C-alpha positions as CSV (number, residue, x, y, z in Angstrom):
1,M,-143.8,-115.9,-88.3
2,V,-142.6,-114.3,-85.0
3,R,-142.5,-110.9,-86.6
4,K,-146.0,-111.4,-88.1
5,Q,-147.4,-112.4,-84.7
6,S,-145.6,-109.4,-83.1
7,R,-147.2,-107.0,-85.6
8,V,-150.6,-108.6,-84.9
9,N,-150.2,-108.2,-81.2
10,S,-149.1,-104.6,-81.6
11,V,-152.1,-103.7,-83.8
12,F,-154.4,-105.4,-81.3
13,F,-152.8,-103.5,-78.4
14,Y,-153.3,-100.1,-80.0
15,L,-156.8,-101.0,-81.0
16,V,-157.7,-101.9,-77.4
17,V,-156.1,-98.6,-76.2
18,F,-158.1,-96.7,-78.8
19,L,-161.4,-98.3,-77.8
20,I,-160.8,-97.7,-74.1
21,S,-160.0,-94.0,-74.7
22,M,-163.3,-93.8,-76.7
23,L,-165.2,-95.3,-73.8
24,L,-163.7,-92.9,-71.3
25,S,-164.8,-90.0,-73.5
26,F,-168.5,-91.0,-73.2
27,G,-168.9,-88.7,-70.1
28,A,-170.2,-86.0,-72.5
29,K,-173.6,-86.6,-74.1
30,R,-173.2,-87.4,-77.8
31,A,-174.9,-85.9,-80.8
32,F,-173.9,-88.9,-82.9
33,P,-175.3,-92.4,-82.4
34,I,-172.7,-94.8,-80.8
35,S,-172.3,-98.4,-81.8
36,K,-173.0,-100.9,-79.0
37,N,-170.2,-103.1,-80.3
38,V,-167.7,-100.5,-79.3
39,L,-168.9,-100.6,-75.7
40,N,-168.8,-104.4,-75.6
41,L,-165.2,-104.5,-76.8
42,A,-163.9,-102.0,-74.3
43,K,-162.9,-103.7,-71.1
44,T,-161.1,-102.6,-67.9
45,T,-160.2,-104.2,-64.6
46,P,-163.2,-104.3,-62.3
47,I,-162.9,-102.6,-59.0
48,T,-165.0,-103.6,-56.0
49,S,-166.0,-101.3,-53.1
50,T,-169.0,-100.5,-51.0
51,R,-171.0,-97.3,-51.1
52,P,-169.3,-94.7,-48.8
53,L,-171.2,-93.4,-45.8
54,S,-170.5,-89.8,-46.5
55,F,-173.8,-89.5,-48.5
56,S,-176.1,-89.9,-45.5
57,S,-177.1,-93.6,-45.2
58,W,-177.9,-93.7,-48.9
59,G,-179.2,-97.2,-49.6
60,A,-176.1,-99.3,-50.1
61,G,-176.4,-103.0,-50.3
62,S,-173.7,-105.1,-48.6
63,D,-172.0,-105.7,-52.0
64,G,-172.0,-102.0,-52.8
65,T,-174.9,-102.2,-55.2
66,A,-177.8,-99.8,-55.0
67,N,-180.6,-102.1,-53.6
68,G,-181.6,-103.2,-57.1
69,D,-183.0,-99.8,-58.1
70,K,-182.3,-98.9,-61.7
71,K,-183.2,-96.4,-64.3
72,A,-186.6,-96.8,-66.0
73,Y,-186.3,-96.4,-69.8
74,S,-189.0,-95.3,-72.2
75,T,-190.4,-97.8,-74.7
76,H,-189.1,-95.3,-77.3
77,T,-186.3,-96.7,-78.7
78,N,-162.4,-80.3,-48.9
79,N,-165.9,-80.3,-47.0
80,D,-167.1,-77.3,-49.0
81,V,-168.0,-78.5,-52.4
82,G,-165.8,-76.9,-55.0
83,A,-163.4,-75.3,-52.6
84,S,-160.4,-76.9,-54.3
85,S,-160.8,-74.7,-57.4
86,S,-161.4,-71.0,-57.9
87,S,-163.3,-71.7,-61.1
88,T,-165.8,-74.0,-59.3
89,A,-169.1,-72.6,-58.2
90,T,-170.8,-73.9,-55.1
91,A,-174.3,-75.1,-55.1
92,T,-176.5,-72.0,-55.5
93,T,-180.0,-70.8,-55.7
94,T,-179.2,-67.5,-57.5
95,T,-180.9,-66.8,-60.8
96,S,-179.8,-69.1,-63.6
97,S,-179.6,-66.8,-66.6
98,H,-182.8,-65.0,-65.4
99,N,-185.2,-67.8,-66.3
100,Y,-187.0,-67.4,-63.0
101,E,-187.6,-64.8,-60.3
102,S,-186.9,-66.3,-56.8
103,A,-188.8,-63.4,-55.1
104,S,-192.0,-64.6,-56.7
105,F,-191.8,-68.0,-55.0
106,K,-193.0,-66.5,-51.8
107,S,-196.3,-65.5,-53.3
108,L,-197.2,-68.9,-54.8
109,I,-200.5,-70.5,-53.9
110,N,-200.8,-74.3,-53.4
111,Y,-197.1,-74.9,-54.0
112,D,-193.7,-74.1,-52.5
113,V,-190.8,-74.0,-55.1
114,S,-187.1,-74.0,-54.8
115,V,-184.2,-74.4,-57.3
116,A,-180.6,-75.3,-56.9
117,F,-177.7,-76.0,-59.3
118,Q,-174.0,-76.4,-59.5
119,P,-171.9,-76.7,-62.7
120,K,-169.1,-79.2,-63.0
121,N,-165.5,-78.1,-62.9
122,R,-164.4,-76.5,-66.2
123,T,-161.1,-74.9,-67.2
124,E,-160.0,-72.8,-70.2
125,S,-159.0,-76.0,-72.0
126,N,-162.7,-76.9,-72.4
127,L,-164.1,-73.4,-72.6
128,F,-167.4,-73.4,-74.6
129,K,-167.5,-70.6,-77.1
130,A,-169.5,-70.3,-80.3
131,K,-167.1,-69.7,-83.2
132,N,-166.9,-66.1,-84.3
133,S,-169.1,-65.1,-81.4
134,P,-166.8,-63.7,-78.7
135,K,-169.7,-62.1,-76.8
136,S,-171.6,-65.4,-76.4
137,T,-172.2,-66.8,-72.9
138,S,-170.1,-70.0,-72.6
139,A,-170.8,-72.9,-70.2
140,I,-167.9,-71.9,-68.1
141,E,-169.5,-68.6,-67.5
142,S,-173.0,-69.9,-67.0
143,P,-174.0,-70.4,-63.3
144,S,-175.5,-73.8,-64.2
145,G,-173.1,-74.9,-66.9
146,E,-174.8,-76.6,-69.9
147,D,-177.9,-77.1,-67.8
148,N,-180.7,-74.6,-67.4
149,L,-184.1,-74.3,-65.7
150,F,-187.2,-72.1,-65.7
151,V,-190.0,-71.3,-63.3
152,S,-192.8,-69.2,-64.6
153,Q,-194.8,-66.6,-62.6
154,Q,-198.0,-68.1,-61.2
155,S,-201.0,-67.1,-63.4
156,E,-204.0,-65.3,-61.8
157,D,-205.9,-68.6,-62.0
158,G,-203.2,-70.6,-60.3
159,Y,-201.1,-72.3,-63.1
160,I,-197.3,-72.6,-62.9
161,S,-194.9,-74.0,-65.5
162,L,-191.4,-75.1,-64.7
163,G,-188.7,-77.5,-65.8
164,V,-185.1,-78.3,-66.7
165,A,-183.0,-78.7,-69.9
166,D,-179.6,-80.1,-70.4
167,G,-177.4,-79.0,-73.4
168,V,-175.6,-81.8,-75.2
169,G,-171.9,-81.5,-74.2
170,G,-170.6,-83.1,-77.3
171,W,-171.0,-79.9,-79.2
172,S,-168.3,-78.2,-77.1
173,E,-165.7,-80.5,-78.6
174,A,-166.3,-78.7,-81.9
175,G,-165.9,-75.3,-80.2
176,Y,-169.5,-74.3,-79.9
177,D,-171.5,-73.0,-76.9
178,S,-173.3,-76.1,-75.6
179,S,-175.2,-74.0,-73.0
180,A,-177.0,-71.7,-75.5
181,I,-179.8,-74.0,-76.6
182,S,-180.8,-75.1,-73.1
183,R,-180.7,-71.5,-71.8
184,E,-182.8,-70.1,-74.6
185,L,-185.2,-73.0,-74.7
186,C,-186.0,-72.4,-71.0
187,A,-186.4,-68.7,-71.6
188,Q,-188.8,-69.3,-74.5
189,M,-190.9,-71.8,-72.5
190,K,-191.2,-69.4,-69.6
191,A,-192.1,-66.5,-71.9
192,I,-194.7,-68.4,-74.0
193,F,-196.4,-69.8,-70.9
194,E,-196.6,-66.5,-69.2
195,N,-198.0,-64.8,-72.3
196,S,-200.6,-67.5,-73.1
197,N,-204.3,-66.8,-72.5
198,E,-205.2,-70.5,-72.8
199,K,-203.4,-72.1,-69.8
200,L,-206.3,-74.5,-69.1
201,S,-205.8,-76.2,-72.5
202,L,-202.0,-75.7,-72.8
203,T,-200.0,-78.9,-72.5
204,P,-196.3,-79.2,-71.7
205,K,-195.7,-80.8,-75.2
206,N,-197.5,-77.8,-76.8
207,L,-195.2,-75.5,-74.8
208,L,-192.1,-77.4,-75.9
209,N,-193.2,-77.4,-79.5
210,N,-193.8,-73.7,-79.6
211,A,-190.5,-72.9,-77.8
212,F,-188.4,-75.1,-80.0
213,D,-190.0,-73.5,-83.1
214,N,-188.7,-70.2,-81.8
215,I,-185.3,-71.6,-81.1
216,L,-184.9,-72.7,-84.7
217,Q,-185.4,-69.1,-85.8
218,S,-183.4,-67.5,-83.0
219,P,-180.0,-65.9,-83.8
220,K,-179.1,-66.5,-80.1
221,V,-178.6,-70.2,-80.8
222,E,-176.1,-71.1,-83.6
223,I,-176.0,-74.8,-83.1
224,G,-176.6,-77.4,-80.4
225,G,-178.8,-80.1,-78.9
226,T,-180.7,-80.3,-75.6
227,T,-183.0,-82.6,-73.6
228,A,-186.0,-81.1,-71.8
229,C,-188.3,-82.1,-69.0
230,L,-191.1,-79.7,-68.1
231,G,-194.4,-79.6,-66.3
232,I,-197.5,-77.5,-65.6
233,L,-198.9,-77.4,-62.1
234,T,-202.6,-76.8,-62.0
235,P,-204.7,-75.1,-59.3
236,D,-206.6,-78.4,-58.8
237,Y,-203.5,-80.3,-57.8
238,K,-202.5,-82.0,-61.0
239,L,-199.1,-82.2,-62.7
240,K,-198.8,-82.4,-66.5
241,V,-195.4,-83.4,-67.7
242,A,-193.5,-83.8,-71.0
243,N,-190.1,-85.4,-71.2
244,L,-187.7,-85.7,-74.1
245,G,-184.4,-87.3,-73.3
246,D,-182.7,-88.3,-70.1
247,S,-183.7,-85.4,-67.7
248,W,-186.2,-86.6,-65.1
249,C,-189.2,-85.8,-63.0
250,G,-190.4,-87.8,-60.0
251,V,-193.2,-87.5,-57.4
252,F,-192.6,-88.6,-53.8
253,R,-195.4,-89.3,-51.4
254,D,-194.6,-90.1,-47.8
255,Y,-190.9,-90.1,-49.0
256,K,-191.6,-92.9,-51.5
257,L,-191.4,-92.5,-55.3
258,I,-194.8,-93.0,-56.7
259,N,-194.5,-91.6,-60.2
260,E,-191.6,-90.8,-62.5
261,T,-190.7,-90.1,-66.1
262,S,-188.9,-92.7,-68.2
263,F,-185.5,-92.0,-69.9
264,Q,-185.5,-91.8,-73.7
265,T,-182.2,-92.9,-75.2
266,H,-181.0,-94.0,-78.6
267,N,-178.1,-95.7,-77.1
268,F,-175.9,-95.6,-74.0
269,N,-175.4,-91.9,-73.0
270,T,-177.1,-90.8,-76.2
271,P,-180.4,-89.3,-75.2
272,Y,-183.2,-88.1,-77.4
273,Q,-182.5,-84.5,-78.1
274,L,-183.8,-81.4,-79.8
275,A,-181.2,-80.1,-82.2
276,K,-180.5,-77.1,-84.2
277,I,-177.8,-77.8,-86.9
278,P,-177.0,-75.6,-89.9
279,K,-177.5,-77.1,-93.3
280,Q,-173.8,-76.8,-94.2
281,I,-172.7,-78.8,-91.2
282,M,-175.4,-81.5,-91.9
283,K,-174.1,-81.8,-95.5
284,Q,-170.5,-82.1,-94.2
285,A,-171.5,-84.9,-91.9
286,E,-173.3,-86.7,-94.6
287,S,-170.3,-86.5,-96.8
288,Q,-168.3,-88.3,-94.1
289,G,-171.0,-91.0,-93.7
290,K,-172.2,-89.6,-90.4
291,R,-175.6,-88.4,-89.2
292,Y,-176.7,-86.2,-86.3
293,I,-179.5,-87.1,-83.9
294,I,-182.3,-84.7,-84.6
295,D,-185.5,-85.5,-82.6
296,N,-188.6,-83.4,-82.4
297,P,-190.9,-82.3,-79.5
298,N,-193.7,-84.6,-80.7
299,M,-191.5,-87.5,-79.5
300,A,-191.7,-86.4,-75.9
301,D,-193.5,-88.7,-73.5
302,E,-196.5,-87.2,-71.7
303,Y,-197.8,-87.8,-68.2
304,L,-200.7,-86.7,-66.0
305,W,-200.4,-87.2,-62.2
306,N,-202.8,-86.4,-59.4
307,L,-201.1,-84.7,-56.4
308,Q,-201.8,-84.5,-52.7
309,K,-200.8,-82.2,-49.9
310,N,-197.1,-82.7,-48.8
311,D,-196.1,-84.5,-52.1
312,I,-192.6,-83.6,-53.1
313,I,-191.9,-83.2,-56.9
314,I,-188.3,-83.0,-58.3
315,F,-187.3,-82.0,-61.8
316,A,-183.6,-82.9,-62.4
317,T,-181.0,-83.1,-65.1
318,D,-179.1,-86.3,-65.5
319,G,-176.3,-85.0,-63.3
320,V,-178.6,-86.3,-60.5
321,T,-179.9,-89.5,-62.0
322,D,-176.6,-90.6,-63.4
323,N,-175.3,-90.6,-59.9
324,V,-178.1,-91.5,-57.4
325,I,-181.1,-93.7,-57.6
326,A,-184.7,-93.4,-56.3
327,R,-183.9,-95.1,-53.0
328,D,-181.1,-92.7,-52.3
329,I,-183.5,-89.7,-52.9
330,E,-186.2,-91.3,-50.7
331,I,-183.8,-91.7,-47.8
332,F,-182.5,-88.1,-48.2
333,L,-186.0,-86.6,-48.2
334,Q,-187.0,-88.5,-45.1
335,D,-183.8,-87.5,-43.3
336,Q,-184.3,-83.9,-44.1
337,F,-188.0,-83.5,-43.5
338,D,-188.3,-85.7,-40.4
339,S,-185.3,-84.1,-38.7
340,N,-186.8,-80.5,-39.0
341,S,-189.9,-79.3,-37.4
342,N,-190.0,-76.5,-39.9
343,P,-188.2,-77.7,-43.0
344,D,-186.8,-75.1,-45.4
345,L,-187.3,-76.3,-49.0
346,D,-184.6,-73.9,-50.2
347,K,-182.0,-75.3,-47.8
348,I,-183.0,-78.8,-48.6
349,S,-182.7,-78.5,-52.4
350,K,-179.3,-76.8,-52.0
351,K,-178.0,-79.5,-49.7
352,F,-179.3,-82.2,-52.1
353,V,-177.2,-80.7,-54.9
354,K,-174.2,-80.5,-52.7
355,E,-174.5,-84.2,-51.7
356,V,-174.9,-85.3,-55.3
357,V,-171.8,-83.3,-56.3
358,K,-169.9,-85.0,-53.5
359,V,-170.6,-88.5,-54.7
360,S,-170.2,-87.5,-58.4
361,K,-166.5,-87.0,-57.5
362,D,-166.1,-90.2,-55.5
363,P,-164.1,-92.8,-57.5
364,N,-165.6,-95.6,-55.4
365,F,-169.2,-94.7,-55.5
366,P,-171.5,-97.2,-57.2
367,S,-173.3,-94.6,-59.3
368,A,-176.2,-95.4,-61.6
369,F,-174.0,-94.5,-64.6
370,A,-171.3,-97.0,-63.5
371,Q,-173.9,-99.7,-62.9
372,E,-175.3,-99.2,-66.3
373,L,-171.9,-99.3,-67.9
374,S,-171.1,-102.5,-66.0
375,K,-174.2,-104.2,-67.4
376,L,-173.2,-103.1,-71.0
377,T,-169.6,-104.2,-70.8
378,G,-169.8,-107.2,-68.5
379,Q,-167.2,-105.7,-66.3
380,R,-167.4,-104.0,-62.8
381,Y,-167.2,-100.2,-62.9
382,L,-167.4,-97.8,-60.0
383,G,-167.2,-94.1,-59.6
384,G,-169.5,-91.1,-59.8
385,K,-170.1,-89.2,-63.0
386,E,-169.1,-85.5,-62.8
387,D,-171.7,-83.3,-64.6
388,D,-173.7,-80.2,-64.2
389,I,-176.4,-80.7,-61.6
390,T,-179.7,-78.8,-61.6
391,V,-182.9,-79.4,-59.7
392,V,-186.3,-77.8,-59.2
393,F,-188.0,-78.9,-55.9
394,I,-191.8,-78.4,-55.4
395,K,-193.8,-79.2,-52.3
396,V,-197.5,-79.3,-52.5
397,T,-199.0,-77.2,-49.6
């Protein structure tokens, strides 16, 4: 009887260890659905701490919680950051795979635009390379990691399109380039918009549809999945947005969030995603009783917002929203714009990314991701979530 009980305890112990290891691997977006039961079974010792003050005065409650702010979900189902590693890029505003021309920002009418991004730390052990494609650009070589962005040229009649995309990191575990699909999708959206003669009637969802159709035929993308959040700025101060997945767009007026997109997720850390998967891999998954998540652009949520002078618009990948909440961003914007008589949007966007990177590496920071995980498991989790971080900032002039 004692031996039998010992064997039961041993099996139970290894089961718990296995489940916890699965939970800790959820930092990368998944291309497979995840069972909620797995999350509910995985427990860890809760840690309590308050929000550190190194991130400006960013909205901590006395108990370390984030002032009650939380993610809104769609009704669809060293002091220099990165100085510790030679492979870590600092927050930058240089061209991300040539999907925008920063020199053109100076000639924009009605809007100021700035971009900034920083990839998370990567090493050779998790190098993203497409199989049999040694010349492919991997996430470790990409200036924005698996994230990407685009900003179009402004049309003669005053329209601009811009947005972000976030490649699903789970594909890297199979040895593929997780950055290819987000990079090429952004390139296609920029090119299609700039070549369109019907910008007045073109919607972000149309743009996403057409771009993804091209991705499905493109030899530049072998396999992968990506989220996308994109918009079109009009000459009469309107913003049209389409969002699929858990990237994000928010509009701030007088430093307060007045409009935002909702997150589309199938399950925890499993966002809606556009996917390109070869038929043979689909069949192999089906033979193992698995299925890949393959959403389509028509599932994107659409928004239309009126803008005013001095509104601030931010497009961001989930490297931002998994770490900081709306109240954090409000405080940051007010600090930066009120303390400068002539605020520089480029410097502000770059500093914002740098600050988010800082808290993403803080094990005691009550990040949005940790708070969501705490709600799912019933245990207290703390810590930032390291990820690629990409933003597009726009100020209405």
